[in-house]
N, C-alpha and C positions, 0 to 999 in steps of 0.2 A: 545062559550066562548073564544076560541083561536082567532077567528076573531075579537072579541071585544077588547081583550088584544092587538092584533096587531094594531088595529086602534087607541087605546089609546096611544100606544108607538109612532106611527107615528105622532100623533097630538102633543105629548110632544116634539118630535124632531123638528117639524116645528116651534113651539114656541121658542125652544132653538136656532134654527138657527137665528131667528129674534133677539133674545136677545143678542146672541154673536155678530152679526153684529152691533147692536146698541152699545154694549160695546166697540168694537174696534173703531168705529167711534168716540165715546165720548173720548176714551183714547187718540187717536191721536190728537184730537182737544184740549184736556186739556194739553197734553204734549207740543205742539208747533204747532199751526195752520200754515200750509204752509211749515212746516219744511221738509216734505217729498221731497220738491223740492231742498233742500240743497244738494250740492255735498259732498260725503264722500271721495273724492280722497285723500285729505291731511291726513285723518285719516287712510285710507287703506294702504297708503304708509308707515305709521309709524309702522305697525305691520305685523307679519306673519299671515297666515290664522289660525283662531281659537285661536289666542293669544290675551290677553288683551293689550290694549295700556298702556304704562307705561311712566310716566314722572319722570325722575330722577333729584335730586337736590344735591347741595353740602352737604356733611355730610350724607352719607347713614346711615340708621338706623343700629345699631349694635346689639349685644346680649342684651337681657333684663336683668335688674338688678334683678328682681323677676318675678314670674309668677302671682303675685297678680294683681288685677285690679287697684291698686293705685300707683305703682311706676315703673319707667322705666328710663334708662340712656339716651336714645335718642328717638326722636319722631318716632312713628311707621309708617310703610308704610300704606297709606290709600287706601283701595279698594272701589271704587265708584260703587254702585249698581243702575243702571238706573231705572226710574219709568216706569209704564205701558205706552206703546206707545212711550217712549223715545228711543233714540239711542245713541251710544257712542259719536257721533259727537256733541251732545247737551251739553256735558260736556267738550269738547275740543275747538270747534269753533262754538258756538251756532248761529243758523240762519245765517250762512255764514259770521259771524264776524271774526275778527282776533283772533288767538289762545291766545293772551295775555288777551282776555276778558273771556276766558273759566274758568270753575271751577278748572281744573287742574293747569292752570297757576296761578290763584289766590292763591291756596294752595302752589304751588312751591315757590312763593314769600315769603311765611312764613316758608319755610324750610322743607316742606313735600314732600316726594316722593309719587306719586300716580299711581294707576292702575285702569283702567275702564273696567268693564265687556264688552266683545266684542259683544254687542247686536246691531243688525241692526233693523231698524224700521219694516222691513218685518218679522222679527222673531216673532213678536207678533201675526201674523196670525196663529202661531202654537196653540194658545189658542183654535182655532176651532177644533183641534184634540180631544178636550174633548168631542165633539159630538159623538165620537165613544164609549165613556164610559157611560153606562147607569146610573151609579151612579152620574156622573157629570150632565147629562141631568136632573136627578130628584132632583138636588140641594144638592147632597151629595158628592161634589167634595173633593178630597184630594190633597195636594201639590205634591205628588209623582205620580199623575196621568198624562196622556198625555198632558193636557192643560198647566201645569206649570213645570213639571219635568225638561224640557230642561233648564229652567232658574236656577234651583237649581244646575244642573250639571255645568253650566258655572261659577256660583258663587264659588262652591267648587274647581273647577280647578284653578281659579284665586287666591283664598286664599292660596291654597297649593303652587302654584308657588311663590307667594310673600313672604310667610312665610319661604320657603326654601331659597329664594334669600337673604333675610335680616337676616336670623337666628333669627327671632323675631316674636312674635305674631303680627297680623295686626289689624288695626282699620277699621271696616266696616262703611262706610258713605252711607246710603241708602236713596234714594229719592223716595217719593210717595209710590207706591205699592212695590218698592224695599225693603221698611221697613218690611212689613209683610212677604214678600218672604224670606228675610234674617232670620227672626225669624223661618220660616219653615226649613231653611237650618241648623240652629243651633240645632233645634229640641230639644230632651231631652238629649243633650250633647253627642249624638252618631253621629259621623261625617259621616262615610260611612258604619258603621257596621263592620269595620275591626280592631276594638280595639282602634282606635284613638278617642279622645274626642274633641268636638268643642272648649272648652276653652284651649286646647293645641295649637290651631292655631289662635284664635281670642281673643283679649283682651277687645274689646269694640264694641258696636253698637250704632251709632248716626243716628237718623232718621229725615228727613226733610219733613214735610208735609205728613206724612204717614197715611193712613186710617187704623188704627190698630183695630178698633172695628167693628164687623159685624153690618149690619143694624138691626133695631128692627124687631121682628116677624111680619109677614104679609107684609113686604116690600120685593120686589124682590131683591135677593142677586145678585149683578153684578158679583160676583166670583163663582156663582153656588155652594155655600156652602163651598168653599175652605177656605176663610177667617174665617168663623165660626168654621171650624175644627181646624185651627191654633190657634185661640183664646181660644178654649176649651182645646186643647192638650198641648199648651205651653203658658198659660195665663200670662199676664203682663210681667214684667222683669224676665222671667222664670229662667234664669241662673245667677241671680244677685249675687250669692255667689262667682262667679269666672269671670264673664263678666260684665263690666260696661255698663249700658244702659242710654242713654240720648235721650229724645224726644223733637223735636223742632216744634212749630206750629206758627201760626200768626192770629191776629185778624184784619188784614188790611181791609177786605171787608165784609160788612154785606149784606146778600142776600136780594133782594127786588123784589117781583113779579111784582110790578107796575113800576119798573124802565124802562128806554128806552130800546127798543129791541137792542140787541147787546152790551149793556153796561156791565161792569164788575159785577155790582150788580145783573143784570138780569140773566146773565150766572151763577153767583155764586148760586143764589137761586135754580136753577134746579140741579146743581151739588151737593150742600149740601143735598138737599132733597133725592137724590139717595143714598147718603152715610149714613145719620143719620135719615132720615125721617122728618127733619125740615129744611125748606129753609131759614127762616128769622133769621139766627144766624150768628155770626162772624166766619171768617175763612180766608184762604189765597187766596180765589177766586175759589178754586177747592175742597179743603178738609176743613171741619169745624174744628175748634180747639178742639171742644168737642170730636172728634173722633181720635185725633192725639197724644194722650198721653197714656203711659203705667203705670199701677199701679206698684209701686215698683222701678221705674226708679230712678237713682241717682239724676237726674235733669229733671224736666218738665218745659220747657222754652217756653213761648208764646211771640213772638215779636209783635210789634205794626204796622209795615209798610211793612213787607216782603210779597211778592206774591209767588205763588206756583212754577212757572216754568220760563223758559227763555224768555217767551213772556208775554205781558200784558194780563191778563185774558180776554178771549173772542175775542182776536185780534191776528194778525200775526206780531205785532210790537215787536221788541226786548225791553227788560226792563233792567234797571240797579238796580232794587230793588227786584230781586228774592233771595232766600236763599243763593245761591252760588255766588252772585255778589260781586265785590270789596267793594261796599258801605255797604253791609249788613253782610258779613261773620263774621267779628270780634264780632258782637253782640252775636253770639252763640259759635264761636270757642274759645274765651277767657274763658267763663265759662266751656266749655267742657274740656279744658286743665286743669283747676283748679280741677274739680271733678274727673277726671281720673288720676290725678297726672302726667300729661305730662309736659315737659319743656315748659315754656311760650314763644310762638312764635307770638301770636296775641296780639296787644296792649290792655292793660287793659281797661275795659269799666267803664264809670262813674256810680256810684252807687246811683244817686239821686232818682231813682225809681227801684223797684225790677225787675230783669230780668226774674225771674222764681221762681220755688219752689224747694228748695233743700230738698230732702227726705232722 
């Protein structure tokens, strides 16, 4: 019996090794194909080891007028949470482009100070540490396990540093998997178990193309049960009484299994199928819009033309139409400012068609 049990465990681990390898390969491809070749020299020079990159702007955020989610005297510092397979450089100088094209600079031009979690692309290899955890291998992963806890610690350290620096609660801007990982960090309003609460440091969570919902039963969970745990333990906009939630998605690309190989629609079909079990649905090229919203969010916003990341889906070509680009950002930033009660820094958007659902 012991030998059978051991053989079963070894078989499960072998399958898990393959699954983790596939997950990491898919994540890097979805984040930015070819981006691993981009030099991080400019980013590394701008920060000390272990510190988040910070871009300051004129008019540093001061003290908040209130602790509520709806009023503030100055714009909060934005802490950017990278997506799975992404690195800090992707939000500063994406795909080797000039820093003026990065999300940090785009937000700085609108008066926001920003900080990016100091994530290197190689850090995502730490997910494989989950293979040491039998619960993770069996699909019962938790965010505080070895696969993802390193990310939660980076997030908390960055939030604490920026909240202390600005004497104000921060706004989390989480891309892709950074969204559900941010939910895990906020947890049940217990920050580190030291008496502090999440809402004493964070005023809002805005997610961009985040796969918030676990896959349906019977479909392999790419997070080995970790996302399922987060969704069950901290469902929807879990702390909506004191933290404002906004979810942003896109219907830019409909998955199509018959599309030309290498095309955005073909790539999207496979990605959507892994996320929600259905490939022929609309989404941002990586995450289907049906999985990207949270029940109870102040605003569920679905854009029409935005794509998931800094590259055109399925290619290594830079794009000017991802959520964080100059051409797209005001489509969601202006409504975010409105529902979170922030000073309006983004140009107001035309209201000829609904931008989202205000809840």
